[in-house]
C-alpha positions in Angstrom: -94.3 -65.7 -80.9 -97.1 -67.2 -78.6 -96.9 -67.3 -75.4 -98.6 -70.2 -73.6 -96.3 -71.3 -70.7 -95.4 -68.5 -67.9 -93.1 -68.8 -65.4 -92.5 -67.3 -62.3 -89.7 -67.1 -60.2 -89.6 -65.7 -56.4 -92.5 -66.4 -53.7 -92.5 -62.7 -52.2 -95.5 -60.7 -52.4 -95.0 -59.8 -55.9 -94.1 -63.2 -57.2 -97.1 -64.8 -55.4 -99.1 -61.4 -56.3 -98.0 -62.2 -60.0 -99.3 -65.9 -59.9 -101.9 -65.6 -58.1 -103.5 -63.0 -60.9 -102.3 -65.3 -63.4 -104.3 -68.1 -62.2 -107.2 -66.8 -64.3 -105.7 -65.7 -67.5 -105.8 -69.1 -69.1 -102.2 -69.7 -69.8 -100.1 -72.6 -68.1 -98.3 -71.6 -64.9 -94.8 -72.7 -63.1 -94.4 -71.1 -60.1 -90.6 -71.7 -58.8 -90.0 -71.1 -55.3 -86.6 -71.1 -53.4 -85.2 -74.1 -52.0 -86.1 -73.1 -48.4 -90.3 -72.5 -49.2 -92.4 -75.2 -48.3 -94.4 -76.4 -52.4 -96.4 -78.3 -50.8 -98.1 -75.9 -48.7 -98.4 -73.7 -51.1 -99.8 -76.0 -53.0 -102.7 -76.8 -50.7 -103.2 -73.1 -50.6 -103.4 -73.0 -53.9 -106.0 -76.1 -54.2 -108.2 -74.6 -51.0 -108.2 -71.2 -52.7 -109.7 -72.9 -56.0 -112.1 -75.1 -54.2 -113.4 -72.0 -52.8 -114.2 -70.2 -55.9 -116.4 -73.3 -56.6 -118.3 -72.9 -53.6 -119.1 -69.2 -54.8 -120.1 -70.4 -58.1 -117.3 -72.0 -60.1 -117.2 -75.3 -61.7 -115.2 -78.8 -60.1 -113.8 -78.9 -64.0 -112.3 -75.6 -63.9 -110.6 -76.7 -60.3 -109.2 -79.7 -62.4 -107.8 -77.5 -65.1 -106.5 -74.9 -63.6 -104.5 -77.4 -60.9 -103.7 -79.4 -64.3 -102.0 -76.1 -65.6 -100.4 -75.1 -62.7 -96.7 -76.6 -61.3 -95.4 -75.2 -58.1 -91.5 -76.4 -57.5 -88.5 -75.3 -56.7 -86.4 -76.8 -59.6 -85.6 -74.3 -62.2 -85.7 -77.1 -64.5 -89.4 -77.4 -64.9 -89.2 -73.8 -66.3 -87.7 -75.3 -69.5 -90.4 -74.9 -71.6 -92.0 -71.8 -70.5 -92.8 -69.1 -73.3 -91.9 -66.4 -71.1 -90.5 -66.2 -67.5 -91.2 -63.2 -64.9 -88.3 -62.7 -62.3 -89.9 -61.3 -58.6 -86.7 -62.1 -56.6 -85.1 -60.2 -54.0 -83.9 -56.5 -55.4 -80.5 -57.2 -56.1 -78.8 -56.9 -59.2 -75.7 -59.1 -59.1 -78.6 -61.7 -57.9 -80.9 -61.1 -60.3 -78.1 -61.7 -63.3 -76.7 -64.9 -61.7 -80.5 -66.2 -62.1 -80.7 -65.4 -65.3 -77.6 -66.4 -66.7 -78.3 -69.7 -64.9 -82.1 -70.1 -66.9 -80.0 -69.0 -70.1 -79.0 -72.8 -70.4 -81.2 -74.2 -69.1 -85.0 -72.5 -70.8 -85.4 -72.9 -74.6 -83.9 -70.1 -76.8 -87.1 -68.8 -77.9 -88.3 -68.1 -74.5 -88.3 -64.6 -73.2 -87.0 -63.3 -70.0 -88.3 -60.5 -67.7 -87.7 -59.2 -64.5 -90.2 -57.0 -62.2 -87.6 -54.8 -60.7 -88.8 -51.6 -59.9 -85.3 -50.0 -60.2 -83.0 -52.0 -61.9 -82.1 -51.6 -65.4 -82.7 -55.2 -67.7 -79.3 -54.1 -69.2 -77.6 -54.4 -65.7 -79.3 -58.7 -65.4 -79.4 -59.7 -69.1 -77.1 -63.0 -69.5 -74.3 -62.1 -72.6 -75.7 -64.1 -75.1 -78.0 -64.0 -78.0 -81.3 -64.2 -75.3 -80.5 -60.2 -74.5 -82.9 -59.5 -77.4 -85.4 -61.5 -75.6 -84.8 -59.7 -72.2 -87.0 -56.7 -70.8 -88.4 -55.4 -67.4 -91.9 -55.8 -66.8 -92.4 -53.7 -63.8 -96.0 -55.0 -61.8 -97.3 -52.7 -59.3 -98.4 -53.8 -56.0 -101.4 -55.2 -55.6 -101.2 -56.8 -58.6 -104.7 -57.3 -58.9 -105.8 -53.9 -58.4 -102.9 -52.0 -60.2 -103.9 -52.0 -63.8 -100.9 -50.2 -65.3 -97.6 -52.2 -66.2 -94.1 -50.4 -66.9 -92.4 -52.3 -69.7 -88.8 -51.3 -70.2 -87.0 -52.2 -73.3 -83.0 -52.0 -73.3 -81.6 -51.1 -76.2 -80.6 -54.3 -77.2 -84.2 -55.7 -76.9 -85.9 -56.5 -80.1 -89.3 -55.0 -81.4 -90.7 -58.6 -81.7 -90.4 -59.2 -77.8 -91.8 -55.9 -77.1 -94.5 -56.5 -79.4 -95.0 -59.9 -77.9 -94.9 -59.0 -74.0 -97.5 -55.9 -75.2 -100.3 -58.6 -76.8 -99.6 -60.8 -73.4 -100.7 -57.5 -71.5 -103.3 -57.1 -73.3 -104.5 -60.8 -73.2 -104.0 -60.4 -68.9 -106.3 -56.7 -69.3 -103.4 -54.8 -68.4 -102.2 -51.8 -69.7 -98.6 -50.7 -70.4 -96.3 -47.7 -70.7 -93.5 -48.6 -72.9 -90.0 -47.0 -71.3 -86.7 -47.2 -72.6 -84.1 -47.6 -69.7 -83.3 -43.9 -69.9 -86.8 -43.2 -68.0 -87.7 -46.7 -66.8 -89.8 -47.0 -63.7 -91.2 -43.2 -64.1 -93.8 -43.8 -61.9 -91.5 -44.2 -58.6 -89.0 -41.5 -60.4 -91.9 -39.3 -60.1 -92.6 -39.9 -56.9 -88.6 -39.2 -56.0 -88.9 -36.1 -56.7 -91.5 -34.9 -54.5 -90.3 -37.1 -51.8 -86.6 -35.1 -51.8 -88.8 -32.2 -52.3 -90.7 -32.5 -49.2 -87.4 -33.4 -47.2 -85.6 -30.5 -48.5 -88.6 -28.3 -47.1 -88.5 -30.6 -43.9 -84.8 -30.3 -43.3 -85.0 -26.1 -44.3 -87.5 -25.9 -40.8 -90.5 -25.0 -42.6 -92.6 -27.9 -41.0 -91.6 -31.2 -39.3 -92.1 -34.9 -40.4 -95.1 -36.0 -38.9 -96.7 -32.3 -40.3 -95.6 -33.1 -43.9 -97.0 -36.6 -44.0 -100.2 -35.2 -42.5 -100.3 -32.4 -45.3 -100.1 -34.5 -48.2 -102.1 -37.1 -47.0 -105.0 -34.5 -46.5 -104.6 -32.8 -49.1 -102.9 -34.9 -52.2 -102.2 -38.4 -51.9 -103.6 -41.2 -49.9 -100.3 -42.2 -48.5 -97.9 -39.7 -46.9 -94.2 -39.1 -47.7 -92.1 -40.5 -44.7 -94.6 -43.3 -43.5 -94.6 -44.4 -47.5 -90.5 -44.6 -47.0 -90.9 -46.6 -43.5 -93.7 -48.8 -45.0 -91.5 -50.0 -47.5 -88.3 -50.1 -45.5 -85.6 -47.3 -46.0 -82.9 -50.4 -46.9 -85.2 -50.9 -49.9 -86.0 -47.2 -50.9 -82.3 -46.3 -50.5 -81.2 -49.1 -52.7 -83.7 -48.1 -55.5 -83.6 -44.7 -55.1 -79.4 -45.4 -55.5 -79.8 -47.2 -58.9 -82.3 -44.4 -60.6 -79.7 -41.5 -59.8 -77.0 -43.7 -61.0 -77.9 -41.8 -64.7 -79.1 -38.3 -62.9 -76.8 -35.5 -64.1 -77.9 -33.8 -60.8 -77.8 -36.6 -58.7 -76.4 -34.3 -56.4 -79.5 -31.9 -55.6 -80.7 -35.3 -54.3 -77.7 -36.5 -51.7 -79.4 -34.9 -48.6 -82.7 -37.0 -49.0 -80.3 -40.6 -49.7 -77.9 -39.2 -46.8 -80.7 -39.2 -44.5 -82.3 -42.7 -45.7 -78.7 -44.2 -45.4 -78.5 -42.5 -41.9 -81.4 -44.3 -40.9 -80.1 -47.5 -42.1 -76.8 -47.4 -40.3 -78.7 -46.8 -37.7 -80.8 -50.0 -38.0 -84.1 -47.9 -38.6 -85.4 -49.4 -41.7 -89.0 -48.7 -41.1 -91.8 -50.7 -39.4 -90.1 -53.9 -40.0 -87.5 -53.1 -37.4 -90.1 -51.0 -35.5 -88.2 -47.5 -36.1 -87.4 -45.3 -39.2 -88.8 -41.8 -39.5 -91.0 -42.6 -36.9 -91.4 -45.4 -34.3 -93.3 -47.6 -34.2 -96.1 -48.7 -33.2 -96.6 -44.8 -33.4 -97.7 -42.6 -30.5 -100.8 -40.3 -30.4 -100.7 -37.6 -33.6 -100.2 -34.3 -32.5 -98.8 -32.2 -35.2 -98.8 -28.3 -34.5 -100.9 -26.3 -36.4 -99.2 -24.9 -39.3 -99.2 -21.3 -40.4 -97.6 -21.7 -43.8 -99.8 -24.6 -44.1 -101.5 -23.5 -47.6 -98.5 -22.2 -49.1 -96.5 -25.4 -48.3 -99.9 -27.3 -49.5 -99.6 -25.1 -52.9 -95.8 -25.8 -53.3 -96.2 -29.4 -53.0 -99.1 -29.7 -55.4 -97.1 -27.8 -57.7 -93.8 -30.3 -57.6 -95.8 -32.9 -58.4 -98.1 -31.6 -61.4 -94.5 -30.2 -63.0 -92.8 -33.4 -62.1 -95.6 -35.6 -63.8 -95.7 -32.8 -66.7 -91.7 -33.3 -67.3 -91.4 -37.0 -67.3 -94.3 -37.6 -69.6 -93.3 -35.2 -72.1 -88.9 -36.4 -71.5 -90.5 -40.2 -72.1 -92.7 -39.1 -74.9 -95.9 -40.5 -73.6 -99.3 -40.1 -74.3 -101.0 -37.9 -72.2 -103.8 -40.3 -71.4 -101.7 -43.1 -70.8 -99.8 -41.2 -68.3 -102.7 -39.4 -67.0 -104.3 -42.6 -65.7 -101.2 -44.1 -64.4 -100.4 -41.4 -62.1 -103.8 -41.5 -61.2 -103.9 -45.3 -59.9 -100.0 -44.9 -58.8 -101.1 -42.3 -56.0 -104.8 -43.1 -55.6 -106.6 -40.3 -56.7 -109.7 -39.3 -58.8 -108.0 -36.6 -60.9 -104.9 -36.8 -62.4 -102.3 -34.1 -63.8 -103.9 -33.8 -66.7 -107.0 -33.0 -65.8 
């Protein structure tokens, strides 16, 4: 199957990011927003963006061509002739499934449906129709323009032809895929969950504070902390995602203290940066973490947790070591991966 026209549904940061990245891909694009979105404003923003590219050395012909190949609307009917539709609406399984069921009766039978969900398996969203074999997850990471790895998640019903077509599409837009089944889907976020959980357990046992753990992680492991990351994403979003990951875990009780704290924060309105309170208060006060006597031991423990989780998930998903090594480096912002 040849993909020529791509539809993107959703105007949030992921939907907008995917749309803007695909502008230079050569595909015809249909960006469908919610009824509340101002499509005229979005179209004018697109025109200004493309005009700036001309000022930077692009051609006016290129602008006309891109504008002619791009539609921004809030009417799903314009998706009818798409070969691929990528959904990027809020992370709600029922909402996503309802969307795909609506589209199933609107779009041509050959079209592939894909969800950019970061935690919901495709089988929970696919309509009950022959479309199920043309349904998969295509999980881009944020920011889309800078993250080269994309997780492709196949349900049991997803056909080999669909996966081959998606693989070819990702190659054409210069993105590398991690091909996963639903049992191993969202592997980067699952890997990080193990690190988050262990960090929380160490704090809960009194080895350090949230602030101290984040400081140790940022200074010795990653470019971001464990708990300020939760606050940045939103603890409500984090909780819903973690619950989705754990649904198929036999040992999900092991993660219960961490999910219980996320649930408690959400119940108290402490959703993170967006509510000005989460694991931390915002704006934050001056940092004053107390030096730790067991600092080296904690760093060593967290590094072991990260390396062990990376190797375990790689083996479990039967992924090429080089691909997983590059994905882990990119996800965590590292120069050296777990297999180097």
